[in-house]
C-alpha positions in Angstrom: -36.7 -25.9 4.4 -36.8 -27.9 1.0 -36.0 -25.2 -1.5 -36.2 -27.4 -5.0 -38.0 -26.0 -7.7 -41.6 -27.9 -8.4 -39.8 -29.4 -11.3 -37.0 -30.7 -9.7 -39.0 -32.0 -7.2 -41.1 -33.7 -9.6 -38.8 -34.7 -11.9 -36.3 -35.9 -9.2 -39.0 -38.2 -7.9 -39.5 -39.5 -11.4 -35.8 -40.4 -10.8 -34.7 -38.7 -13.8 -31.6 -36.0 -13.6 -30.0 -33.5 -15.5 -26.9 -33.8 -17.3 -24.9 -30.3 -16.6 -23.9 -28.1 -18.8 -23.0 -23.9 -18.9 -24.6 -21.4 -21.3 -21.9 -19.9 -23.6 -22.5 -16.6 -24.3 -24.6 -15.2 -27.5 -22.1 -13.6 -29.8 -23.8 -10.3 -31.0 -24.9 -9.9 -34.5 -22.6 -6.9 -36.2 -24.5 -3.4 -37.0 -25.6 -2.5 -33.6 -28.0 -5.2 -33.4 -28.4 -7.3 -29.7 -27.8 -11.5 -29.7 -30.7 -13.0 -31.4 -32.0 -9.9 -32.9 -31.9 -8.9 -36.7 -31.8 -10.2 -40.1 -28.6 -12.4 -39.4 -28.3 -13.8 -35.9 -25.7 -15.5 -35.1 -27.2 -19.1 -33.9 -25.4 -20.9 -31.0 -24.8 -25.1 -30.7 -27.9 -26.4 -29.4 -27.7 -27.0 -25.3 -29.8 -30.4 -24.3 -30.7 -31.5 -20.8 -33.4 -34.2 -19.3 -34.2 -31.2 -17.1 -35.1 -27.8 -19.4 -35.0 -24.6 -18.1 -37.7 -23.3 -16.2 -37.2 -19.5 -14.9 -40.7 -18.3 -14.3 -41.4 -14.6 -13.5 -44.0 -14.8 -11.1 -47.1 -12.5 -11.6 -47.5 -9.5 -8.8 -50.1 -6.9 -9.2 -48.7 -3.3 -10.6 -47.9 -1.3 -7.4 -49.9 1.4 -6.6 -48.7 4.4 -8.4 -46.5 2.3 -11.1 -47.2 2.0 -14.5 -44.5 1.0 -17.5 -41.5 3.2 -18.2 -42.2 4.7 -21.9 -39.1 5.7 -24.1 -38.1 9.2 -24.3 -41.0 11.5 -25.2 -43.8 9.1 -24.8 -46.4 8.9 -22.1 -48.4 5.9 -21.4 -51.3 5.6 -19.2 -53.5 2.8 -18.5 -56.4 3.2 -21.3 -58.2 0.4 -19.0 -57.8 -1.4 -15.9 -59.2 -4.1 -14.1 -59.8 -6.3 -17.0 -59.7 -10.1 -16.8 -56.8 -11.3 -18.6 -56.9 -9.4 -21.8 -55.1 -10.8 -24.6 -55.9 -9.3 -28.1 -57.1 -6.3 -29.4 -59.2 -5.0 -32.4 -59.8 -1.3 -33.3 -63.1 -0.9 -35.5 -63.6 1.5 -37.9 -65.5 4.1 -36.0 -63.1 3.9 -33.0 -64.1 1.7 -30.5 -61.7 -1.2 -28.8 -62.7 -4.5 -29.0 -60.5 -6.7 -26.1 -60.3 -10.1 -25.8 -60.6 -11.3 -22.3 -59.3 -14.7 -22.7 -57.1 -18.1 -21.5 -56.6 -21.5 -22.8 -59.2 -23.5 -22.6 -60.7 -25.7 -20.0 -62.6 -28.3 -21.7 -60.8 -30.8 -24.0 -57.9 -33.3 -23.8 -55.4 -32.4 -21.7 -51.3 -32.9 -22.2 -50.2 -35.1 -19.8 -47.0 -36.7 -17.8 -44.5 -34.8 -15.9 -43.1 -32.2 -17.7 -46.7 -30.8 -18.4 -47.8 -31.1 -14.4 -44.9 -28.9 -14.0 -45.3 -26.6 -16.6 -49.0 -26.3 -15.6 -47.6 -25.4 -11.9 -45.1 -22.7 -13.2 -47.5 -20.9 -15.6 -50.1 -20.6 -12.8 -47.3 -18.8 -10.8 -46.8 -16.4 -14.1 -50.6 -15.6 -14.3 -51.7 -18.0 -16.6 -53.3 -20.3 -14.3 -56.7 -18.3 -14.7 -60.0 -19.5 -15.7 -60.9 -18.1 -19.4 -63.4 -15.1 -19.1 -64.7 -16.2 -22.9 -65.4 -12.4 -23.4 -64.7 -9.8 -25.9 -65.0 -6.2 -23.9 -65.5 -3.1 -25.6 -63.6 0.4 -24.9 -65.3 3.4 -26.3 -63.8 6.9 -26.3 -61.1 8.8 -24.5 -61.2 11.2 -21.5 -59.2 14.1 -20.9 -56.9 11.6 -18.6 -56.6 9.1 -21.0 -59.0 6.5 -19.7 -61.7 5.2 -22.0 -65.0 6.6 -21.5 -66.9 3.6 -21.1 -66.4 -0.2 -20.9 -69.2 -2.6 -22.0 -69.3 -6.4 -23.0 -69.2 -7.0 -26.2 -69.4 -10.6 -26.7 -69.4 -13.5 -23.6 -69.7 -17.0 -23.7 -67.4 -17.7 -26.3 -64.6 -20.7 -26.5 -61.3 -18.9 -25.9 -62.0 -15.9 -28.2 -58.7 -14.3 -29.4 -58.3 -13.0 -32.9 -61.1 -10.5 -34.5 -61.6 -8.8 -37.4 -64.2 -6.8 -39.3 -64.5 -7.5 -43.2 -67.7 -6.0 -45.0 -70.7 -6.0 -42.6 -69.1 -9.1 -40.6 -67.0 -9.3 -37.3 -65.0 -12.6 -37.7 -63.8 -14.0 -34.2 -61.2 -16.7 -34.0 -62.3 -19.3 -30.9 -59.7 -21.8 -29.9 -61.6 -24.3 -31.5 -63.6 -22.3 -34.7 -63.9 -19.3 -36.6 -67.0 -17.3 -36.2 -69.2 -14.8 -37.9 -71.2 -12.1 -36.6 -73.1 -9.5 -38.3 -72.0 -6.0 -37.0 -73.2 -2.4 -37.8 -71.0 0.9 -36.9 -71.6 1.6 -33.2 -73.0 -1.6 -32.2 -72.0 -2.5 -28.8 -73.3 -5.9 -28.1 -73.3 -9.1 -30.7 -76.8 -9.9 -30.6 -76.4 -12.9 -33.2 -75.8 -16.4 -31.6 -73.1 -16.2 -35.1 -72.5 -18.6 -38.0 -69.8 -21.1 -37.7 -67.2 -20.5 -40.7 -65.1 -22.8 -40.3 -63.7 -25.4 -37.3 -60.0 -25.1 -36.7 -57.5 -27.9 -35.4 -57.8 -27.9 -31.5 -57.4 -30.9 -29.6 -55.3 -30.7 -27.0 -54.2 -27.3 -27.9 -51.0 -27.0 -26.8 -50.8 -23.9 -28.3 -54.5 -22.7 -28.2 -54.4 -18.6 -29.5 -56.1 -18.5 -32.9 -55.3 -15.0 -34.6 -57.6 -14.0 -37.9 -56.9 -10.8 -40.0 -59.0 -9.8 -43.1 -57.0 -9.1 -46.5 -56.8 -5.7 -47.3 -59.2 -5.9 -50.1 -61.7 -7.8 -47.3 -61.9 -10.8 -49.5 -60.0 -13.1 -47.7 -59.2 -14.0 -44.3 -56.0 -15.6 -42.8 -56.1 -17.4 -39.7 -52.9 -18.8 -37.5 -52.8 -21.9 -35.8 -50.3 -22.8 -33.6 -48.3 -26.6 -33.2 -50.2 -29.3 -30.6 -46.3 -29.6 -29.1 -42.8 -28.6 -28.6 -41.7 -30.4 -31.6 -43.8 -32.8 -32.8 -43.6 -35.1 -29.4 -47.3 -35.9 -30.1 -46.6 -37.1 -33.4 -47.1 -35.6 -36.4 -50.9 -37.1 -36.5 -51.8 -34.4 -33.9 -50.4 -31.9 -35.9 -52.6 -32.0 -39.0 -53.7 -28.4 -39.9 -51.3 -26.9 -37.4 -48.6 -25.3 -37.4 -49.6 -23.0 -40.4 -52.0 -19.8 -41.4 -54.9 -20.9 -43.2 -56.2 -18.7 -46.0 -60.5 -18.7 -46.0 -61.6 -17.6 -49.5 -65.2 -15.3 -47.8 -67.4 -15.1 -50.7 -67.2 -19.5 -51.8 -66.0 -20.4 -47.8 -63.0 -22.4 -49.4 -60.3 -22.8 -47.2 -56.3 -23.9 -47.6 -53.2 -23.8 -45.9 -51.6 -20.7 -47.1 -47.9 -20.8 -45.3 -46.4 -24.1 -42.8 -44.2 -25.4 -41.1 -44.7 -22.1 -38.5 -44.3 -23.3 -34.9 -46.6 -21.0 -33.4 -47.5 -18.0 -35.4 -49.9 -14.8 -33.4 -49.4 -11.9 -34.6 -50.6 -11.1 -38.3 -50.6 -7.8 -40.1 -50.0 -6.2 -43.6 -46.8 -3.9 -44.3 -48.4 -0.2 -45.2 -45.7 0.1 -48.0 -46.0 -3.1 -49.8 -49.2 -4.7 -48.4 -47.4 -7.7 -47.9 -48.7 -10.2 -45.0 -46.2 -10.4 -42.0 -46.2 -12.8 -39.0 -44.8 -13.1 -35.2 -43.7 -16.5 -34.9 -42.4 -18.5 -31.2 -40.0 -20.8 -32.1 -39.2 -23.9 -30.1 -37.9 -24.8 -26.7 -35.2 -27.0 -24.9 -32.1 -26.3 -27.3 -30.9 -23.8 -25.2 -31.1 -19.9 -23.3 -30.9 -18.4 -26.8 -31.9 -21.0 -29.3 -34.2 -20.6 -31.4 -34.8 -16.9 -31.4 -38.5 -16.2 -31.9 -38.9 -14.3 -35.5 -41.0 -12.3 -37.6 -41.7 -12.5 -41.4 -43.2 -11.9 -44.5 -45.4 -14.6 -45.3 -45.2 -16.2 -49.0 -47.8 -18.2 -50.0 -46.9 -21.7 -50.7 -43.5 -21.5 -48.3 -42.3 -23.8 -45.6 -40.5 -22.4 -42.3 -39.4 -25.6 -41.1 -41.0 -26.8 -38.1 -40.6 -29.8 -36.7 -37.9 -30.7 -38.7 -35.8 -27.7 -38.9 -35.6 -24.2 -37.3 -34.2 -20.5 -38.7 -34.1 -22.2 -42.5 -32.6 -25.7 -42.8 -30.9 -26.3 -39.2 -32.0 -29.8 -38.3 -33.4 -30.7 -35.2 -32.3 -33.9 -34.5 -35.2 -34.7 -31.9 -37.5 -35.2 -34.7 -37.7 -38.5 -35.9 -37.9 -39.6 -38.9 -36.7 -36.6 -40.8 -38.1 -35.4 -43.8 -34.8 -33.8 -46.1 -36.5 -33.2 -48.9 -39.1 -30.8 -46.8 -36.3 -29.3 -45.0 -34.1 -28.4 -48.5 -37.4 -25.8 -48.8 -37.2 -24.4 -45.6 -37.5 -20.5 -45.6 -35.2 -18.8 -43.5 -37.3 -15.9 -41.8 -36.8 -12.1 -42.4 -35.6 -11.3 -38.5 -35.0 -12.8 -35.3 -36.8 -11.3 -32.3 -34.5 -12.7 -29.6 -34.3 -16.3 -28.0 -37.9 -17.2 -26.2 -39.1 -13.7 -25.8 -42.6 -15.1 -26.8 -43.3 -12.1 -29.2 -47.0 -12.1 -30.0 -48.2 -9.0 -30.8 -47.7 -7.1 -33.9 -48.8 -3.8 -35.6 -47.7 -1.8 -38.3 -47.6 1.9 -37.5 -49.8 4.1 -40.2 -50.8 6.8 -38.3 -49.4 10.4 -38.0 -49.5 11.4 -34.2 -46.0 9.6 -34.1 -44.1 9.8 -36.9 -40.7 8.1 -35.6 -42.7 5.0 -35.8 -44.0 5.2 -39.5 -44.5 2.1 -41.4 -42.3 -0.4 -38.7 -43.3 -3.1 -36.7 -44.6 -3.0 -33.2 -44.2 -5.8 -31.4 -45.8 -7.0 -27.7 -43.3 -9.6 -26.2 -45.2 -11.6 -23.5 -41.6 -12.7 -21.9 -40.2 -15.9 -21.3 -40.6 -18.8 -18.9 -37.6 -21.0 -20.0 -34.4 -18.7 -19.9 -31.9 -17.5 -17.7 -31.7 -14.6 -17.6 -35.5 -13.4 -18.3 -35.9 -12.1 -21.9 -38.6 -10.1 -23.5 -41.3 -8.3 -21.3 -41.5 -5.6 -23.3 -43.0 -3.6 -26.2 -40.5 -3.1 -28.7 -40.6 -1.4 -32.4 -38.7 -2.4 -35.6 -37.8 0.2 -38.3 -38.8 -0.4 -41.9 -37.6 1.0 -45.2 -39.3 0.2 -48.4 -41.0 -2.6 -46.6 -38.3 -4.3 -45.3 -36.8 -4.5 -41.5 -33.9 -1.6 -41.8 -32.4 -1.9 -38.2 -32.2 -3.1 -34.6 -34.7 -3.0 -32.3 -36.0 -0.4 -30.1 -37.7 -0.3 -26.8 -40.7 1.4 -26.1 -42.6 0.6 -23.2 -40.4 -1.6 -20.4 -40.7 -1.7 -16.8 -43.0 -4.8 -17.0 -40.2 -7.0 -15.0 -39.4 -6.0 -11.4 -35.7 -5.6 -10.3 -36.3 -9.0 -8.1 -38.2 -10.9 -11.0 -41.6 -10.4 -10.7 -44.0 -9.5 -13.6 -46.3 -7.0 -12.9 -47.4 -7.4 -16.7 -47.0 -9.2 -19.6 -47.5 -7.6 -23.1 -49.3 -9.5 -25.9 -51.6 -7.3 -28.0 -51.0 -4.2 -30.1 -53.1 -2.3 -32.0 -52.9 1.3 -33.6 -56.0 3.4 -32.3 -58.1 6.1 -34.6 -56.0 9.0 -32.9 -53.1 7.3 -33.5 -52.0 6.1 -30.2 -50.4 2.7 -29.6 -52.7 0.4 -27.5 -50.8 -2.6 -26.0 -52.7 -5.3 -23.9 -51.3 -6.6 -20.7 -52.6 -9.9 -19.6 -50.9 -10.0 -15.8 -51.4 -6.6 -15.4 -54.9 -6.5 -16.8 -54.9 -3.5 -18.2 -54.6 -2.0 -21.6 -51.8 0.8 -22.1 -52.2 3.7 -24.3 -48.9 5.6 -25.6 -49.1 8.9 -27.3 -46.4 11.8 -27.3 -45.3 13.0 -23.9 -46.9 16.5 -23.2 -44.1 19.1 -23.9 
């Protein structure tokens, strides 16, 4: 029986070979931080090979009677199940929960070549090959058993929707190719208006298709995340115009500009309660080894450059990028907190409720999980404590158990939100559920 992986088979047919190398265990940082985490992670030397590491956790539905494992003192229940690839969450002021059921667009140009073909095959095994439902579901209320009282189709026929935010009387939805505005009034269960396009967003090949949007605390501006169109600019910098960045949109005038750049794939976007500062979580580049480059979260500074593609974690030059721009690298800002190599950290929410005071002011981060690392990393919801508006300790597991002992993915965490009662909500796009975390009954 042929036991070669699809990657080995295809690359072997192309006459390519790998340069053998052995991963070196990464040194743990001081202060109790796991390797690749914290404000000052130890970065290993880059590792290169012709065949990149692929270690997909194949999707396998939650076995009957099983569910994620909550940390001590907490309880996790399925707030909603039977969903279609739920990716992102937004809680409206009246408590209704919006769930974006979405996946990569099926229309438009595609990446080509052996590597793209193999990655597509492997991503299907991981549960990411489903057709995009292009819908937003509204969940309302909470029954005694912790499930939603009702589940309603709120919007449909969208184009890979992801981020959602309310500003004034308008709901903004970030599709893969544009930001849209819809009139909204409290209690609406459907979007009746066809909507108004606010801003075209870079799309093209759409290596990173997820576009998030968040309103500023004063409701005057919108911030939109746009990921890169490649791993490390292999499609050329012309394909990266306006990408790997966070855009700012002035609601009153409609004017837009790049607020911060050099962010390979920013997703989660939230404002820290103590300071009001904007933070984001970013997926960093691949194919430099198991533990390089760590994903990270960072406060986002106006006009700042964070390195991609020319450098990582400040001014560590990525020699794969030609030509280099040393004058730009010299300005690259070091991120605030590393989140582990290839953890695919996506969701971000700061806890500002009273129900679980142990999480107050800290960051909750949904780690979708690695596909290119041995052993796997991520596949969990973690908490990072904050003091005086800054990270102040090692990460803590909040919800685990998404990865089986034999390496199958029962679920993959994505978006995080805090509901009106103070419970933590987590979207699980492989488990097709939204999990709700509350204090355990005493």
